[in-house]
C-alpha positions in Angstrom: -19.4 7.8 -27.4 -19.9 4.0 -27.7 -22.0 2.6 -24.8 -20.2 0.4 -22.3 -20.6 -3.3 -23.0 -18.7 -4.8 -20.1 -17.1 -4.3 -16.7 -13.7 -4.0 -18.4 -15.1 -1.0 -20.5 -16.3 0.6 -17.3 -13.1 0.0 -15.4 -11.0 1.5 -18.2 -13.3 4.6 -18.1 -13.1 4.9 -14.3 -9.4 4.8 -14.4 -9.5 8.3 -16.0 -10.9 9.8 -12.8 -8.8 10.8 -9.7 -8.6 7.9 -7.2 -7.4 9.2 -3.8 -7.5 5.6 -2.4 -4.4 4.8 -4.4 -2.5 8.1 -3.7 -0.5 9.4 -0.8 0.2 12.9 0.3 -3.2 14.2 -0.8 -4.2 17.4 1.1 -7.4 17.3 3.1 -10.2 19.8 2.2 -10.2 22.6 -0.4 -10.1 21.2 -3.9 -9.6 17.5 -2.9 -12.0 16.3 -0.2 -14.9 18.7 -0.8 -18.5 18.0 -0.4 -19.6 20.7 -2.9 -18.6 18.5 -5.8 -20.5 15.6 -4.4 -23.6 17.7 -3.8 -23.5 18.9 -7.4 -23.2 15.3 -8.6 -26.2 14.0 -6.6 -28.2 17.1 -7.7 -27.4 16.3 -11.4 -28.6 12.8 -10.8 -31.9 13.8 -9.3 -30.9 13.3 -5.6 -31.1 9.5 -5.5 -29.9 9.6 -1.9 -33.3 11.0 -0.9 -35.2 8.0 -2.2 -34.6 5.7 0.8 -33.9 5.8 4.5 -30.3 5.3 5.6 -28.0 4.9 8.6 -24.5 6.3 8.5 -21.4 4.9 10.3 -18.1 6.5 10.9 -15.1 5.5 13.2 -11.5 4.4 13.1 -12.0 0.8 14.0 -15.1 -1.4 13.6 -17.2 0.7 11.2 -17.2 -1.9 8.5 -18.0 -4.7 10.8 -20.8 -2.6 12.4 -22.2 -1.8 8.9 -22.3 -5.5 7.9 -23.9 -6.5 11.2 -26.5 -3.7 11.0 -27.5 -4.7 7.5 -27.9 -8.3 8.5 -30.1 -7.4 11.4 -32.4 -5.1 9.2 -32.6 -7.8 6.5 -33.5 -10.4 9.1 -36.4 -8.2 10.1 -37.8 -8.2 6.5 -36.4 -4.9 5.2 -35.0 -4.6 1.7 -31.5 -3.4 2.4 -28.6 -1.7 0.7 -25.1 -1.9 2.0 -22.3 0.4 0.9 -18.8 -0.2 2.3 -15.2 0.4 1.2 -12.6 -0.6 0.3 -13.3 -4.0 -1.3 -11.2 -7.1 -0.8 -11.4 -9.0 -4.1 -14.1 -7.5 -6.3 -15.1 -3.9 -6.7 -18.8 -4.8 -6.6 -18.5 -6.0 -3.0 -18.9 -2.4 -2.1 -22.5 -2.1 -3.3 -24.9 -4.8 -2.1 -28.6 -5.2 -2.1 -30.3 -7.8 0.0 -26.9 -9.2 1.2 -25.6 -9.7 -2.4 -23.2 -7.7 -4.5 -24.8 -6.0 -7.5 -24.5 -7.8 -10.8 -21.9 -6.4 -13.2 -24.5 -5.6 -15.8 -26.5 -3.5 -13.3 -23.3 -1.5 -12.4 -22.4 -1.1 -16.1 -25.9 0.2 -16.8 -25.7 2.6 -13.9 -22.3 4.1 -14.8 -23.6 4.5 -18.4 -26.5 6.6 -17.2 -24.1 8.8 -15.2 -21.7 9.6 -18.0 -23.1 13.0 -19.0 -22.8 14.2 -15.3 -19.4 12.6 -14.9 -18.0 14.3 -18.0 -19.2 17.7 -16.8 -18.4 17.5 -13.1 -15.3 15.3 -13.1 -15.9 13.8 -9.6 -13.4 11.4 -7.9 -13.6 7.6 -8.2 -15.0 7.3 -4.6 -17.6 10.0 -5.4 -18.6 8.1 -8.5 -18.9 4.8 -6.6 -21.0 6.5 -3.8 -23.4 8.1 -6.3 -23.7 4.8 -8.2 -24.7 3.1 -5.0 -27.4 5.7 -4.4 -28.7 5.2 -7.9 -28.8 1.4 -7.6 -30.5 1.6 -4.2 -33.1 4.0 -5.6 -33.7 1.7 -8.6 -34.1 -1.4 -6.4 -36.5 0.5 -4.1 -34.7 -0.5 -0.9 -36.2 0.3 2.5 -32.9 1.3 4.1 -29.3 1.7 3.2 -26.4 1.1 5.6 -23.6 3.4 4.6 -20.0 3.2 5.8 -17.9 6.4 5.7 -14.8 6.1 3.5 -12.5 8.6 5.2 -13.2 10.8 8.2 -16.8 11.9 8.1 -17.2 15.6 7.8 -16.0 15.8 4.2 -16.7 12.2 3.1 -18.8 11.8 -0.1 -21.3 9.7 1.9 -22.1 12.7 4.1 -24.6 14.1 1.6 -27.3 11.9 3.2 -29.6 12.8 6.1 -29.9 9.5 7.9 -32.4 8.1 10.3 -29.6 7.5 12.7 -25.8 7.4 12.7 -23.0 5.7 14.6 -19.5 6.4 15.6 -17.4 3.4 16.5 -14.0 3.5 18.3 -11.7 6.4 17.6 -7.9 6.1 17.3 -4.9 7.5 15.5 -5.2 6.9 11.7 -5.0 9.3 8.8 -3.5 11.8 11.1 -2.1 13.8 8.2 -5.7 14.5 7.2 -7.9 14.2 10.3 -5.6 15.7 13.0 -3.0 14.5 15.4 -5.2 14.4 18.6 -8.1 12.2 19.5 -10.3 15.2 19.9 -9.5 16.5 16.4 -10.0 13.0 14.8 -13.3 12.5 16.7 -14.4 16.0 15.6 -14.0 15.0 11.9 -15.9 11.7 12.5 -18.6 13.6 14.4 -19.2 15.7 11.3 -21.7 13.1 10.1 -24.1 14.0 12.9 -27.1 15.9 11.5 -29.8 18.1 13.1 -32.0 16.0 15.4 -30.5 12.7 14.2 -29.6 10.3 17.0 -26.0 9.0 17.2 -24.8 5.8 18.8 -21.2 5.6 19.9 -19.0 3.1 21.6 -16.2 5.6 22.2 -15.4 6.0 25.8 -12.1 8.0 26.1 -12.9 11.5 27.4 -11.3 13.7 24.7 -13.0 11.9 21.9 -16.2 11.5 23.7 -16.3 15.3 24.5 -15.8 16.1 20.8 -18.7 13.8 19.8 -20.9 15.2 22.6 -20.1 18.8 21.6 -21.2 18.2 17.9 -24.3 16.3 19.1 -25.3 19.3 21.3 -24.8 21.8 18.5 -27.1 19.6 16.3 -29.6 18.9 19.0 -28.9 15.2 18.5 -29.4 12.6 21.2 -26.3 10.4 22.0 -27.2 6.7 22.6 -25.2 4.1 24.3 -24.7 0.6 22.9 -26.6 -2.3 24.5 -24.1 -4.1 26.8 -25.2 -7.7 26.2 -25.2 -9.3 22.8 -25.6 -12.9 21.7 -23.0 -15.4 20.7 -21.2 -14.4 17.5 -19.8 -16.6 14.7 -16.8 -14.3 14.2 -13.6 -14.1 16.2 -12.6 -11.2 18.4 -14.0 -9.8 21.7 -14.1 -6.4 20.1 -16.8 -7.6 17.7 -19.2 -7.9 20.6 -18.9 -4.1 21.0 -19.6 -3.6 17.3 -22.6 -5.9 17.5 -23.9 -3.8 20.4 -23.7 -0.7 18.4 -25.4 -2.4 15.4 -28.3 -3.5 17.6 -29.0 0.0 18.8 -28.5 1.5 15.3 -30.9 -1.0 13.7 -33.4 -0.3 16.5 -33.6 3.3 15.3 -34.9 2.0 11.9 -37.3 -0.8 12.9 -38.8 -2.4 16.0 -36.3 -5.0 17.0 -37.2 -8.6 17.8 -34.3 -9.6 20.0 -34.4 -13.3 18.9 -34.4 -12.3 15.3 -31.5 -9.9 15.8 -29.6 -12.5 17.8 -30.0 -15.1 15.0 -28.8 -12.6 12.4 -25.7 -11.7 14.5 -25.0 -15.4 15.2 -24.9 -16.2 11.5 -23.2 -13.1 10.0 -19.7 -13.4 8.5 -17.1 -10.7 8.3 -14.8 -11.1 5.4 -11.3 -9.8 6.1 -11.9 -9.5 9.9 -10.1 -12.4 11.6 -11.6 -14.7 8.9 -10.6 -18.3 9.3 -10.4 -19.2 5.6 -9.0 -22.7 6.1 -7.8 -24.6 9.2 -4.8 -22.8 10.6 -5.1 -19.8 8.3 -6.6 -16.4 9.2 -6.9 -13.3 7.0 -7.4 -10.0 8.7 -7.5 -6.5 7.3 -6.3 -4.5 10.4 -4.5 -1.5 9.2 -3.6 0.7 12.2 -2.1 -0.1 15.6 -5.4 0.1 17.5 -6.9 -2.6 15.2 -3.8 -4.7 15.2 -3.8 -4.8 19.0 -7.3 -6.1 18.9 -6.3 -8.7 16.3 -3.3 -9.8 18.4 -5.5 -10.2 21.5 -8.0 -12.4 19.5 -5.6 -14.9 17.9 -6.0 -18.6 19.0 -3.0 -20.4 20.5 -0.8 -22.2 18.1 2.4 -24.3 18.1 4.0 -21.7 15.9 2.7 -18.4 14.5 3.7 -17.4 10.9 2.7 -13.8 10.0 2.5 -12.5 6.5 2.5 -8.8 6.8 2.3 -5.9 4.3 1.0 -2.3 4.8 0.5 1.0 3.0 3.5 3.3 3.6 1.2 6.2 4.8 -0.1 4.0 7.7 1.7 3.5 11.1 3.2 0.2 10.0 5.9 0.4 12.7 3.2 0.6 15.3 1.3 -2.3 13.7 4.4 -4.5 13.6 5.2 -3.8 17.2 1.7 -4.8 18.2 2.2 -8.3 16.8 4.3 -11.2 17.9 5.4 -14.0 15.5 7.8 -16.9 15.4 8.2 -16.4 11.6 7.8 -13.1 9.7 7.2 -13.0 6.0 7.2 -9.3 4.9 5.5 -8.5 1.6 3.7 -5.8 -0.4 0.4 -5.6 -2.2 0.3 -4.6 -5.9 -0.5 -1.0 -5.0 1.4 2.3 -5.4 0.9 3.1 -1.7 2.6 -0.2 -0.5 5.5 0.0 1.9 8.7 -1.8 0.7 9.2 -5.2 2.4 12.8 -4.2 3.2 11.5 -1.3 5.3 9.2 -3.6 7.2 12.1 -6.0 7.8 14.0 -3.2 9.6 11.4 -3.4 12.4 10.7 -7.1 12.3 13.5 -9.1 10.6 12.2 -11.8 8.4 11.9 -13.1 4.8 11.1 -10.4 2.3 9.0 -11.3 -0.7 7.7 -8.9 -3.4 4.2 -10.3 -3.8 1.4 -11.5 -1.6 0.8 -14.6 -3.8 4.4 -15.7 -3.4 4.4 -15.0 0.3 1.3 -17.2 0.6 3.0 -20.0 -1.3 6.0 -19.8 1.0 3.8 -20.0 4.1 2.0 -23.0 2.7 5.3 -24.8 2.3 6.4 -23.8 5.8 3.3 -24.4 7.8 2.9 -27.6 9.8 0.1 -29.1 11.8 -0.6 -26.9 14.8 0.8 -23.8 13.2 -1.2 -20.6 12.7 -0.7 -18.5 9.5 -2.0 -14.9 9.9 -2.1 -12.6 6.8 -2.6 -9.0 7.8 -1.7 -5.3 7.5 -4.1 -3.9 4.9 -7.2 -4.5 2.9 -5.1 -4.8 -0.2 -2.9 -7.5 1.3 -5.9 -9.3 2.6 -7.7 -9.2 -0.8 -4.6 -10.6 -2.6 -4.4 -13.4 -0.1 -8.0 -14.4 -0.7 -7.2 -14.6 -4.4 -4.0 -16.5 -3.8 -5.7 -19.1 -1.6 -8.8 -19.3 -3.7 -10.8 -18.6 -0.6 -14.4 -17.5 -0.7 -15.6 -14.3 1.0 
């Protein structure tokens, strides 16, 4: 086999592996979401996940924001940090960061090259490969602590091979119900699967059914349940819900290092959250909310405007009807991302009548022509739509 020479070589190779992120109707458990395959992969690679401390974050809403905030706090305290999140917005390597910066393409290419014998033998999924690559990079960079965001659920997620210093479970709501269950208790039980023996868990979830499921798992693991700190400093980002995520991040980071409150406050005051109510230019916000719970938080956080123009697209396996009903707009532009899971704009328009456009880039161009001073343009509905909007606008993350 010829060695990889570029990211394009690697991406062509990775397309040969199963990618559940771009598929619908995938059964949960059994031969699909199965930790045994991931355990065999990290064992074949020499267990890189054991080379550093980690914290592990699950939840329906806020886990990505909490991960970014936690990493910023730890880095501000002088720790060499790794951050693993998913999905990405614009570039794949956003998912793996060291010291607050995405890894360089050459480092990722070199890492995947080193994994090829194990990948050929074990045939893991795309997400499992990305997770294992992150572990290898973090080991090679000799980080002090990795902040790991769960991809889907928790119990069967590829990231769940780690034994962290502490873990966190953010707010629980109805998402991925075809895989995680149709009740809050069932969904919370899947998320709580990240709790390990004697490892403390921070949670902001308050609803009784979900809280009981988390507490039950914690008791069985002899794990202490910690409450988030109620007061947090001023944040740079929009959204009252981000104060709750910051509270969780404070407590989680405090399980890794002794917190200096002024240092933590400064880190939180400066951290940005790409794709989370991100003001990319005056009058333009990009947001990656992709379930009704998140969309309600987005709707409650929007600034007042003369007129609200919403560009909306969603994956068809999400509750896009619930998301659309959570929003109000003066003008609707219904679109779709370049993704096999995308819902048809005509279906969206059956719930919120508006202009249907078959690409996010063209939807953005139409909104640019329509928007006037005092208007607000919101792009939302999925990470894929948000990512394509960043590219169309030439906006930086």
